[in-house]
C-alpha positions as a printed Julia matrix, in Angstrom:
254×3 Matrix{Float64}:
 88.61  -17.75  -16.92
 85.51  -19.96  -16.55
 82.16  -18.26  -17.0
 80.04  -17.81  -13.83
 77.32  -20.35  -13.38
 73.75  -19.13  -13.07
 70.97  -21.29  -11.71
 67.68  -20.37  -13.37
 64.86  -19.74  -10.92
 61.59  -21.51  -11.31
 58.79  -19.05  -12.14
 56.32  -18.52   -9.33
 52.86  -19.92   -9.8
 50.03  -17.35  -10.29
 48.55  -17.88   -6.81
 51.9   -17.21   -5.15
 52.43  -14.1    -7.27
 48.98  -12.78   -6.44
 49.39  -13.56   -2.73
 52.67  -11.64   -2.61
 51.16   -8.67   -4.44
 48.14   -8.51   -2.12
 50.34   -8.95    0.94
 52.35   -5.93   -0.17
 49.13   -3.89   -0.44
 47.95   -4.66    3.11
 51.19   -5.52    4.89
 50.59   -2.61    7.28
 47.41   -4.25    8.64
 48.45   -6.57   11.49
 45.1    -8.37   11.87
 43.02   -9.9     9.04
 40.01  -11.81   10.38
 37.54  -13.92    8.4
 34.02  -14.53    9.73
 32.74  -17.74    8.22
 29.86  -20.2     8.37
 29.12  -23.35    6.47
 25.59  -22.22    5.62
 23.52  -19.07    5.26
 20.97  -17.83    7.75
 23.06  -18.26   10.89
 23.74  -14.54   11.38
 27.3   -14.48   10.06
 26.95  -10.91    8.77
 25.41   -9.9    12.08
 28.47  -11.25   13.9
 30.9    -9.65   11.43
 29.27   -6.21   11.57
 28.88   -6.26   15.33
 32.47   -7.41   15.76
 33.59   -4.49   13.58
 31.59   -1.99   15.65
 32.99   -3.49   18.85
 36.59   -3.19   17.68
 36.03    0.29   16.23
 35.65    1.61   19.78
 39.39    1.24   20.31
 41.02    0.92   16.87
 40.59    1.63   13.16
 38.66   -1.19   11.47
 38.07   -2.15    7.86
 35.29   -4.48    6.73
 35.21   -6.26    3.35
 31.78   -7.58    2.4
 33.17  -10.65    0.65
 29.72  -12.02   -0.15
 30.01  -10.19   -3.44
 26.87  -11.5    -5.17
 24.6   -11.32   -2.09
 25.99   -8.38   -0.09
 24.31   -7.75    3.25
 26.65   -5.41    5.12
 24.99   -2.18    3.84
 21.6    -3.52    4.97
 23.0    -4.64    8.32
 24.37   -1.15    8.92
 21.3     0.58    7.44
 23.59    2.57    5.12
 22.93    3.64    1.55
 25.83    5.23   -0.3
 28.0     4.9    -3.39
 31.67    3.94   -3.56
 33.97    6.53   -5.09
 37.59    6.69   -6.2
 40.28    9.05   -4.95
 42.4    11.15   -7.31
 45.1     8.49   -7.07
 42.62    5.81   -8.22
 42.1     4.16   -4.84
 38.61    2.96   -3.88
 37.4     5.02   -0.93
 35.52    2.95    1.66
 32.22    4.07    3.13
 32.67    4.95    6.82
 30.0     3.96    9.35
 30.67    4.67   13.04
 34.4     4.32   12.5
 34.18    1.17   10.35
 35.58    1.49    6.81
 33.44   -0.66    4.49
 33.61   -1.86    0.92
 30.75   -3.85   -0.57
 29.21   -4.53   -3.94
 26.02   -3.4    -2.22
 27.35    0.15   -2.66
 27.93   -0.43   -6.38
 24.5    -1.43   -7.68
 20.76   -0.98   -7.13
 20.05   -3.22   -4.12
 16.87   -4.54   -5.75
 18.76   -5.91   -8.77
 20.59   -9.25   -8.63
 24.36   -9.39   -9.05
 24.85  -12.25  -11.51
 28.54  -13.14  -11.85
 30.71  -16.21  -12.2
 33.49  -17.4    -9.91
 36.46  -15.66  -11.62
 34.7   -12.28  -11.39
 33.98  -12.87   -7.69
 37.67  -13.57   -7.16
 38.62  -10.4    -9.04
 36.22   -8.27   -7.0
 37.6    -9.66   -3.76
 41.22   -9.04   -4.77
 40.33   -5.52   -5.92
 38.7    -4.84   -2.56
 41.91   -5.97   -0.87
 44.45   -4.36   -3.16
 42.79   -1.27   -4.6
 41.0     0.12   -1.54
 42.45    2.89    0.62
 43.01    0.92    3.85
 45.29    3.58    5.3
 45.52    3.47    9.13
 43.42    0.27    9.36
 44.58   -1.99   12.21
 42.08   -4.83   11.82
 40.54   -5.92    8.51
 37.47   -8.14    8.76
 36.15  -10.3     5.92
 32.45  -11.18    5.98
 32.63  -14.41    3.98
 29.77  -15.82    1.94
 28.45  -19.15    3.25
 29.84  -22.42    2.0
 33.26  -23.66    0.97
 33.62  -22.52   -2.63
 35.09  -19.62   -4.61
 35.31  -16.55   -2.39
 36.18  -18.15    0.97
 38.81  -20.2    -0.85
 40.2   -17.09   -2.54
 40.43  -15.21    0.77
 42.07  -18.13    2.54
 44.6   -18.51   -0.26
 45.61  -14.9    -0.86
 44.7   -12.67    2.12
 47.2   -14.14    4.61
 44.5   -14.23    7.3
 45.34  -14.05   10.98
 42.52  -16.54   11.44
 38.79  -17.12   11.09
 35.85  -17.11   13.46
 33.29  -19.86   12.86
 29.63  -18.87   13.38
 26.95  -21.45   14.06
 23.47  -21.69   15.5
 22.58  -24.54   17.87
 20.7   -26.64   15.28
 22.22  -29.9    14.14
 22.32  -28.93   10.45
 24.16  -25.7    11.22
 26.74  -27.55   13.29
 27.44  -29.99   10.49
 27.98  -27.18    8.0
 30.14  -25.27   10.49
 32.38  -28.33   10.72
 32.81  -28.2     6.94
 33.81  -24.53    7.13
 36.3   -25.39    9.87
 37.65  -28.25    7.76
 38.19  -25.86    4.86
 40.26  -23.58    7.09
 42.33  -26.49    8.34
 43.04  -27.76    4.82
 44.14  -24.31    3.65
 46.33  -23.72    6.69
 44.24  -20.95    8.26
 43.99  -20.81   12.06
 40.54  -21.11   13.64
 40.31  -18.38   16.27
 37.19  -19.84   17.84
 33.46  -20.49   17.62
 30.56  -18.07   18.13
 27.13  -19.54   18.82
 24.41  -17.23   17.52
 20.62  -17.24   18.13
 20.93  -19.25   21.32
 17.94  -19.64   23.61
 14.68  -21.43   24.15
 13.71  -21.68   20.48
 16.9   -23.1    18.94
 18.59  -24.36   22.09
 22.03  -23.59   23.47
 25.35  -25.24   24.18
 26.02  -26.74   20.76
 28.55  -24.04   19.91
 30.61  -24.94   22.95
 30.37  -28.6    21.99
 31.59  -27.8    18.47
 34.53  -25.81   19.84
 35.51  -28.76   22.01
 35.32  -31.14   19.05
 37.49  -28.83   16.95
 39.91  -28.19   19.8
 39.51  -24.4    19.55
 38.25  -21.72   21.96
 34.54  -21.13   22.46
 34.24  -17.35   22.17
 30.67  -16.49   23.14
 26.99  -17.33   22.87
 24.69  -14.61   21.52
 21.0   -14.91   22.45
 18.08  -14.78   20.04
 16.6   -11.43   21.05
 14.1    -9.06   19.51
 15.71   -6.05   21.19
 19.17   -7.02   20.0
 17.92   -7.48   16.43
 16.09   -4.15   16.35
 19.12   -2.25   17.66
 21.47   -3.96   15.19
 19.16   -3.21   12.26
 19.58    0.49   13.01
 23.31    0.06   12.45
 24.1     0.36   16.14
 26.29   -1.74   18.42
 23.79   -4.1    20.03
 25.93   -6.64   21.89
 26.12   -6.73   25.66
 29.28   -5.47   27.34
 30.06   -9.07   28.31
 29.84  -10.28   24.71
 31.89   -7.33   23.49
 34.63   -8.21   25.97
 34.59  -11.86   24.92
 35.03  -10.87   21.28
 37.81   -8.43   22.13
 39.58  -11.0    24.29
 39.61  -13.62   21.52
 41.52  -11.21   19.26
 43.9    -9.88   21.9
């Protein structure tokens, strides 16, 4: 009798293995949303934290502060706390108004710099995904660091994102950088959900976010005004967006 023939399988590359492992850890979460910008200072964390508070009114939301060396989510929510582990070894997120948060800002004195290289950033991000207790979470939001390097690339490669929201301000330089962030998503096969224009108004102008959305061929989600009252409310960790803006954000993720 001839011996059965076996075809050896090619070993999976490390990125594929890691992606499959992380997908197994968060497969119960139907929505994974990245909030991204090509540059800092455009209010990306503001949009991410306000989006999380908006969604938390109707569902269970998780928020990963993926800007691991310059974490701003704890400051945005005006929360000081320390991450702890459960008896089973899972990282227990800090809960603020229904939003479950993990951030390196809860792991170190906020006045001390977090000085780490790219591989450690990647490891922190994957630990936040895989080793956190995301039980019952329906939407997981990633507040990306600015730019198109290590951490956004890691998230786009391994987190199996539903899509990303691009944040820009009306200035020309911000638009150019937002296009780069959008290009990164396109090249990594991640869907662009739409564009949010932040800090719109008399000082910085308005309308450029809608123009960018048209150029990219994606929805324009909303324009958020530059407002002292909005800023002051948000800095207290409260939901500051108008009902109209909240609805526009909810509709884009429906």
